[in-house]
C-alpha positions in Angstrom: -2.7 3.2 23.4 -4.1 6.9 21.5 -1.3 8.3 21.4 0.6 5.2 19.4 -2.5 4.7 17.3 -1.9 8.5 16.1 1.9 8.4 16.1 1.4 5.3 13.9 -0.9 7.1 11.4 1.3 9.9 11.1 4.4 7.3 10.1 2.2 5.8 7.6 1.1 9.3 6.0 4.5 10.1 5.6 5.9 6.9 4.2 2.8 7.6 1.8 4.3 10.5 0.5 7.2 9.5 0.3 6.3 6.4 -1.6 4.3 8.1 -3.8 7.8 9.8 -5.6 8.4 6.3 -6.3 5.2 5.4 -7.5 5.1 8.4 -10.1 8.7 9.4 -11.0 10.0 5.4 -11.1 12.5 5.1 -13.9 11.0 1.8 -15.5 7.7 0.3 -14.8 9.2 -2.3 -12.3 10.0 0.5 -10.0 6.4 2.0 -10.6 5.2 -1.3 -9.8 7.3 -1.5 -6.2 5.8 1.9 -5.2 2.2 0.9 -6.1 2.5 -2.3 -4.0 4.0 -0.1 -1.4 1.3 2.3 -1.5 -1.4 -0.6 -1.2 0.7 -1.9 1.7 0.4 1.1 3.7 -3.0 1.8 2.5 -3.8 -1.8 4.3 -1.9 -0.8 7.6 -4.0 1.9 7.8 -7.1 0.5 7.7 -5.7 -2.1 10.3 -4.6 1.2 12.5 -8.1 2.5 11.7 -9.6 -0.9 12.6 -7.7 -1.1 16.2 -8.4 2.8 17.0 -12.6 2.5 16.4 -12.4 -1.4 17.6 -14.5 -2.1 14.7 -14.1 -6.0 13.3 -16.1 -4.7 10.0 -13.1 -3.6 8.2 -11.3 -7.2 8.4 -12.5 -8.4 5.0 -11.9 -5.0 3.1 -8.0 -5.5 4.4 -8.0 -9.1 3.2 -9.6 -8.1 -0.5 -7.2 -5.3 -0.8 -4.3 -7.8 0.1 -5.6 -10.1 -2.6 -6.2 -8.0 -5.1 -3.0 -6.6 -4.3 -1.2 -9.9 -4.8 -3.3 -10.9 -7.9 -2.4 -7.4 -9.4 1.2 -7.2 -8.6 1.6 -10.6 -10.5 -0.3 -10.4 -13.2 1.6 -7.1 -14.1 5.1 -8.8 -13.5 4.1 -11.5 -15.6 2.5 -9.5 -18.5 4.4 -6.2 -18.6 6.3 -5.1 -21.9 9.7 -4.2 -21.9 10.9 -0.7 -21.1 12.9 1.0 -23.5 16.7 1.7 -21.9 
């Protein structure tokens, strides 16, 4: 089980590095928003992997809070964003 958790952590780290390119170098603001949402989802998955590895359930409220903040942030940015110059 430990091997699977380590593999999961490494894959999450690699995907986070690849998604940083999308978040920092996106051609427009919606591409950057998708990158930040993906990074948040990777952080949530990383916390879940850590909770399984450490067998500690006290991290569960922070997972829920991150998911809620990510959802509200994405909806508010998508709603009130200014159009990019083409």
